[in-house]
C-alpha beads as a LAMMPS data file, in Angstrom:
LAMMPS data file: protein, C-alpha beads

247 atoms
246 bonds

1 atom types
1 bond types

-500.0 500.0 xlo xhi
-500.0 500.0 ylo yhi
-500.0 500.0 zlo zhi

Masses

1 110.0

Atoms # bond

1 1 1 -4.552 4.036 8.922
2 1 1 -2.986 0.517 10.239
3 1 1 -5.830 -1.554 9.265
4 1 1 -6.128 -0.247 5.957
5 1 1 -2.444 -0.461 5.221
6 1 1 -2.068 -3.942 6.548
7 1 1 -5.534 -5.150 4.597
8 1 1 -3.535 -6.154 1.558
9 1 1 -1.339 -8.612 3.134
10 1 1 -4.289 -10.095 5.602
11 1 1 -6.494 -10.694 2.409
12 1 1 -3.553 -12.027 0.680
13 1 1 -2.616 -14.105 3.728
14 1 1 -5.888 -15.765 3.744
15 1 1 -6.460 -16.335 -0.132
16 1 1 -3.232 -18.422 0.230
17 1 1 -4.794 -20.563 2.783
18 1 1 -8.164 -21.178 0.903
19 1 1 -6.126 -21.133 -2.802
20 1 1 -3.628 -23.149 -1.187
21 1 1 -3.163 -25.985 -4.063
22 1 1 -3.699 -23.227 -6.766
23 1 1 -0.936 -20.949 -5.735
24 1 1 1.397 -24.150 -5.171
25 1 1 0.733 -25.517 -8.711
26 1 1 1.415 -22.151 -10.251
27 1 1 4.732 -21.790 -8.813
28 1 1 5.669 -25.013 -9.608
29 1 1 4.461 -24.825 -13.205
30 1 1 5.896 -21.319 -13.625
31 1 1 9.502 -21.893 -12.194
32 1 1 9.401 -26.137 -12.193
33 1 1 10.874 -25.838 -8.892
34 1 1 8.850 -29.141 -7.592
35 1 1 6.458 -29.466 -5.371
36 1 1 7.996 -28.756 -1.833
37 1 1 9.878 -25.542 -2.780
38 1 1 6.526 -24.446 -4.222
39 1 1 4.658 -25.449 -1.157
40 1 1 7.171 -23.480 1.082
41 1 1 6.401 -20.270 -1.014
42 1 1 2.963 -20.618 -0.127
43 1 1 3.859 -21.333 3.316
44 1 1 5.894 -18.167 3.689
45 1 1 3.404 -16.145 1.897
46 1 1 0.685 -17.367 4.317
47 1 1 2.602 -16.679 7.820
48 1 1 4.971 -14.102 6.282
49 1 1 1.762 -11.929 5.791
50 1 1 -0.782 -12.812 8.497
51 1 1 1.574 -12.739 11.415
52 1 1 3.495 -9.510 10.736
53 1 1 0.175 -7.793 10.171
54 1 1 -1.650 -9.034 13.168
55 1 1 1.619 -7.925 15.026
56 1 1 1.332 -4.669 13.551
57 1 1 -2.135 -4.111 14.599
58 1 1 -1.010 -4.841 18.223
59 1 1 1.989 -2.532 17.926
60 1 1 4.143 -5.226 18.842
61 1 1 7.812 -5.688 17.113
62 1 1 6.591 -3.332 14.382
63 1 1 10.240 -3.056 12.946
64 1 1 10.721 -6.598 12.337
65 1 1 6.971 -7.130 11.112
66 1 1 7.564 -4.703 8.546
67 1 1 10.883 -6.438 7.759
68 1 1 9.139 -9.613 7.301
69 1 1 6.516 -7.626 5.095
70 1 1 9.290 -6.204 2.961
71 1 1 10.144 -9.828 2.559
72 1 1 7.052 -11.167 1.166
73 1 1 6.787 -8.269 -1.357
74 1 1 10.114 -9.178 -2.465
75 1 1 9.708 -12.911 -2.960
76 1 1 6.443 -12.086 -4.461
77 1 1 8.009 -10.110 -7.161
78 1 1 10.195 -12.492 -8.230
79 1 1 8.160 -15.565 -7.823
80 1 1 5.159 -14.245 -9.643
81 1 1 7.160 -12.872 -12.506
82 1 1 5.787 -9.416 -11.864
83 1 1 9.456 -8.145 -12.544
84 1 1 8.347 -8.128 -16.023
85 1 1 4.776 -7.015 -15.914
86 1 1 4.951 -2.872 -15.499
87 1 1 1.606 -2.494 -14.050
88 1 1 2.086 -5.078 -11.124
89 1 1 5.502 -4.153 -10.617
90 1 1 4.584 -0.555 -9.949
91 1 1 1.845 -1.598 -7.494
92 1 1 3.959 -4.092 -5.647
93 1 1 6.873 -1.582 -5.082
94 1 1 4.397 1.066 -4.340
95 1 1 2.653 -1.528 -1.531
96 1 1 6.081 -0.602 0.412
97 1 1 4.884 3.268 0.792
98 1 1 2.292 2.357 3.244
99 1 1 5.210 0.080 5.096
100 1 1 7.690 2.914 4.964
101 1 1 5.325 5.421 6.193
102 1 1 4.289 2.843 9.231
103 1 1 7.870 2.298 9.807
104 1 1 8.448 6.370 10.145
105 1 1 5.773 6.442 12.547
106 1 1 7.143 3.858 14.680
107 1 1 10.581 5.733 14.764
108 1 1 8.585 8.771 15.590
109 1 1 6.952 6.759 18.540
110 1 1 10.534 6.065 19.851
111 1 1 11.853 9.346 19.499
112 1 1 9.219 10.432 22.092
113 1 1 10.392 8.088 24.304
114 1 1 13.437 9.980 24.929
115 1 1 11.554 13.487 24.661
116 1 1 14.288 15.002 27.193
117 1 1 17.181 14.125 25.497
118 1 1 19.088 16.872 23.129
119 1 1 19.285 15.578 19.715
120 1 1 21.141 16.824 16.848
121 1 1 18.769 18.632 14.542
122 1 1 15.807 17.094 12.944
123 1 1 15.210 13.435 12.708
124 1 1 16.590 13.299 9.159
125 1 1 16.050 9.337 8.650
126 1 1 12.395 9.844 9.585
127 1 1 11.642 12.516 7.283
128 1 1 13.381 11.176 4.078
129 1 1 11.209 8.073 4.832
130 1 1 7.867 10.045 4.939
131 1 1 9.025 11.859 1.566
132 1 1 9.628 7.810 0.043
133 1 1 6.339 6.836 1.443
134 1 1 4.290 9.685 0.242
135 1 1 6.166 9.247 -3.234
136 1 1 5.264 5.576 -3.286
137 1 1 1.722 5.955 -2.208
138 1 1 1.193 8.251 -5.190
139 1 1 2.663 5.848 -7.603
140 1 1 0.128 3.286 -6.630
141 1 1 -2.365 6.148 -7.067
142 1 1 -1.198 6.792 -10.444
143 1 1 -1.745 3.085 -11.691
144 1 1 -5.224 3.050 -10.195
145 1 1 -6.234 6.130 -12.055
146 1 1 -4.806 4.264 -15.068
147 1 1 -7.182 1.352 -14.839
148 1 1 -10.129 2.870 -13.757
149 1 1 -12.705 1.664 -16.230
150 1 1 -16.534 2.022 -16.923
151 1 1 -19.163 0.275 -19.118
152 1 1 -21.025 3.390 -19.566
153 1 1 -21.688 6.823 -21.730
154 1 1 -19.936 8.675 -19.041
155 1 1 -16.517 7.096 -19.531
156 1 1 -14.830 10.361 -20.540
157 1 1 -16.598 12.740 -18.436
158 1 1 -15.176 10.499 -15.416
159 1 1 -11.621 10.294 -16.633
160 1 1 -11.535 14.150 -16.985
161 1 1 -12.712 14.166 -13.145
162 1 1 -10.208 11.557 -12.346
163 1 1 -7.337 14.137 -13.963
164 1 1 -9.146 17.288 -12.524
165 1 1 -9.466 16.053 -9.116
166 1 1 -6.928 13.552 -8.677
167 1 1 -3.979 14.584 -10.126
168 1 1 -3.325 18.105 -8.595
169 1 1 -4.172 16.659 -5.241
170 1 1 -1.568 13.800 -5.726
171 1 1 0.733 16.462 -6.613
172 1 1 0.213 18.009 -3.484
173 1 1 0.640 15.227 -1.506
174 1 1 3.987 14.287 -3.153
175 1 1 5.349 17.367 -2.733
176 1 1 4.222 18.220 0.667
177 1 1 2.251 21.039 0.046
178 1 1 -1.091 21.630 1.901
179 1 1 -0.591 17.847 2.423
180 1 1 -3.063 16.877 4.983
181 1 1 -5.886 18.788 3.288
182 1 1 -5.034 17.126 0.281
183 1 1 -4.657 13.487 1.853
184 1 1 -8.115 13.975 3.519
185 1 1 -9.771 14.934 0.319
186 1 1 -8.003 12.041 -1.575
187 1 1 -8.942 9.630 1.137
188 1 1 -12.519 10.295 0.732
189 1 1 -12.815 10.293 -2.945
190 1 1 -10.826 7.253 -3.434
191 1 1 -13.129 5.643 -0.778
192 1 1 -16.375 6.091 -2.477
193 1 1 -14.817 5.383 -5.609
194 1 1 -13.552 2.210 -4.663
195 1 1 -16.873 0.829 -3.384
196 1 1 -18.524 1.990 -6.674
197 1 1 -15.451 0.422 -8.895
198 1 1 -14.458 -2.900 -6.914
199 1 1 -17.731 -4.179 -5.118
200 1 1 -16.476 -7.878 -5.395
201 1 1 -19.219 -8.567 -3.179
202 1 1 -21.632 -8.605 -5.947
203 1 1 -19.703 -11.375 -7.871
204 1 1 -19.582 -15.082 -7.186
205 1 1 -16.537 -16.353 -5.668
206 1 1 -16.507 -19.199 -8.419
207 1 1 -15.940 -16.401 -10.751
208 1 1 -12.019 -14.960 -11.683
209 1 1 -13.629 -11.868 -11.821
210 1 1 -14.385 -11.839 -8.239
211 1 1 -10.480 -12.260 -7.193
212 1 1 -9.180 -9.541 -9.855
213 1 1 -11.960 -6.903 -8.423
214 1 1 -11.022 -7.887 -4.610
215 1 1 -7.632 -7.314 -5.306
216 1 1 -8.177 -3.958 -6.585
217 1 1 -10.312 -3.178 -3.606
218 1 1 -7.813 -3.896 -0.891
219 1 1 -4.904 -2.661 -3.344
220 1 1 -7.155 0.858 -2.896
221 1 1 -7.676 0.380 0.876
222 1 1 -3.763 0.313 1.025
223 1 1 -3.665 3.669 -0.678
224 1 1 -6.259 4.793 1.541
225 1 1 -4.270 3.728 4.740
226 1 1 -1.050 5.271 3.426
227 1 1 -2.772 8.585 2.845
228 1 1 -4.438 8.066 6.586
229 1 1 -0.725 8.184 8.090
230 1 1 -0.068 11.670 6.068
231 1 1 -3.227 13.141 7.646
232 1 1 -2.163 11.933 10.994
233 1 1 1.202 12.623 11.190
234 1 1 2.003 15.051 8.742
235 1 1 4.096 15.165 5.631
236 1 1 7.584 15.368 7.467
237 1 1 10.651 17.520 7.167
238 1 1 11.194 17.240 3.602
239 1 1 8.206 19.397 2.357
240 1 1 7.023 22.462 1.225
241 1 1 4.630 22.433 4.791
242 1 1 7.545 22.356 6.843
243 1 1 9.645 24.706 5.153
244 1 1 6.802 27.333 4.955
245 1 1 7.364 27.406 8.865
246 1 1 10.847 28.893 8.356
247 1 1 10.061 31.823 5.893

Bonds

1 1 1 2
2 1 2 3
3 1 3 4
4 1 4 5
5 1 5 6
6 1 6 7
7 1 7 8
8 1 8 9
9 1 9 10
10 1 10 11
11 1 11 12
12 1 12 13
13 1 13 14
14 1 14 15
15 1 15 16
16 1 16 17
17 1 17 18
18 1 18 19
19 1 19 20
20 1 20 21
21 1 21 22
22 1 22 23
23 1 23 24
24 1 24 25
25 1 25 26
26 1 26 27
27 1 27 28
28 1 28 29
29 1 29 30
30 1 30 31
31 1 31 32
32 1 32 33
33 1 33 34
34 1 34 35
35 1 35 36
36 1 36 37
37 1 37 38
38 1 38 39
39 1 39 40
40 1 40 41
41 1 41 42
42 1 42 43
43 1 43 44
44 1 44 45
45 1 45 46
46 1 46 47
47 1 47 48
48 1 48 49
49 1 49 50
50 1 50 51
51 1 51 52
52 1 52 53
53 1 53 54
54 1 54 55
55 1 55 56
56 1 56 57
57 1 57 58
58 1 58 59
59 1 59 60
60 1 60 61
61 1 61 62
62 1 62 63
63 1 63 64
64 1 64 65
65 1 65 66
66 1 66 67
67 1 67 68
68 1 68 69
69 1 69 70
70 1 70 71
71 1 71 72
72 1 72 73
73 1 73 74
74 1 74 75
75 1 75 76
76 1 76 77
77 1 77 78
78 1 78 79
79 1 79 80
80 1 80 81
81 1 81 82
82 1 82 83
83 1 83 84
84 1 84 85
85 1 85 86
86 1 86 87
87 1 87 88
88 1 88 89
89 1 89 90
90 1 90 91
91 1 91 92
92 1 92 93
93 1 93 94
94 1 94 95
95 1 95 96
96 1 96 97
97 1 97 98
98 1 98 99
99 1 99 100
100 1 100 101
101 1 101 102
102 1 102 103
103 1 103 104
104 1 104 105
105 1 105 106
106 1 106 107
107 1 107 108
108 1 108 109
109 1 109 110
110 1 110 111
111 1 111 112
112 1 112 113
113 1 113 114
114 1 114 115
115 1 115 116
116 1 116 117
117 1 117 118
118 1 118 119
119 1 119 120
120 1 120 121
121 1 121 122
122 1 122 123
123 1 123 124
124 1 124 125
125 1 125 126
126 1 126 127
127 1 127 128
128 1 128 129
129 1 129 130
130 1 130 131
131 1 131 132
132 1 132 133
133 1 133 134
134 1 134 135
135 1 135 136
136 1 136 137
137 1 137 138
138 1 138 139
139 1 139 140
140 1 140 141
141 1 141 142
142 1 142 143
143 1 143 144
144 1 144 145
145 1 145 146
146 1 146 147
147 1 147 148
148 1 148 149
149 1 149 150
150 1 150 151
151 1 151 152
152 1 152 153
153 1 153 154
154 1 154 155
155 1 155 156
156 1 156 157
157 1 157 158
158 1 158 159
159 1 159 160
160 1 160 161
161 1 161 162
162 1 162 163
163 1 163 164
164 1 164 165
165 1 165 166
166 1 166 167
167 1 167 168
168 1 168 169
169 1 169 170
170 1 170 171
171 1 171 172
172 1 172 173
173 1 173 174
174 1 174 175
175 1 175 176
176 1 176 177
177 1 177 178
178 1 178 179
179 1 179 180
180 1 180 181
181 1 181 182
182 1 182 183
183 1 183 184
184 1 184 185
185 1 185 186
186 1 186 187
187 1 187 188
188 1 188 189
189 1 189 190
190 1 190 191
191 1 191 192
192 1 192 193
193 1 193 194
194 1 194 195
195 1 195 196
196 1 196 197
197 1 197 198
198 1 198 199
199 1 199 200
200 1 200 201
201 1 201 202
202 1 202 203
203 1 203 204
204 1 204 205
205 1 205 206
206 1 206 207
207 1 207 208
208 1 208 209
209 1 209 210
210 1 210 211
211 1 211 212
212 1 212 213
213 1 213 214
214 1 214 215
215 1 215 216
216 1 216 217
217 1 217 218
218 1 218 219
219 1 219 220
220 1 220 221
221 1 221 222
222 1 222 223
223 1 223 224
224 1 224 225
225 1 225 226
226 1 226 227
227 1 227 228
228 1 228 229
229 1 229 230
230 1 230 231
231 1 231 232
232 1 232 233
233 1 233 234
234 1 234 235
235 1 235 236
236 1 236 237
237 1 237 238
238 1 238 239
239 1 239 240
240 1 240 241
241 1 241 242
242 1 242 243
243 1 243 244
244 1 244 245
245 1 245 246
246 1 246 247
């Protein structure tokens, strides 16, 4: 779950290194901010993604790392003009879903350190964070559904399968009903669909299509990582599954 969730940040950080000049020139051209500021933008995105992602994988300074990654998402949203592109805006915002679930998990781990200390009811912030994470993950999943395209005669059939299989499972995850089962099914379904739809390794790295398909591949991996968090930690207190226990 951790590796999948951080895969987008790590891939994007590495891409900043290999496309340093292109990224800097784009920001400079888009904003007219000069070489220094555009270079600082690339530097921040490079280290602001790679270092926090490594720290998260090592389970060190998780809260600080998540905060830095939140900052990168915000800077990219503004820097690349994503605010004016609904598709990319929804994707960028929904990337926060995995980070929110990661933060909620770290709060749960901190709570277990004081297991013998009495608490006042449920861990409310963590429960609402898990709800927010589920909703954001489903938001990204909706964008993936809307963008899947096929160049064969089975297009309409596959679209129907997407709706029949994906939409009910996504709603179950969102409202927290049969959450672990629904999330597990979505993980397997998305994994095989991602391999089939986004085989970036089949494209030459010199082609623009390679970057687009690779971007979609790692975005989908982030969705899978968020769903794995739900499978591991459950939906939280704000869910049908949790309320059923009290019926």
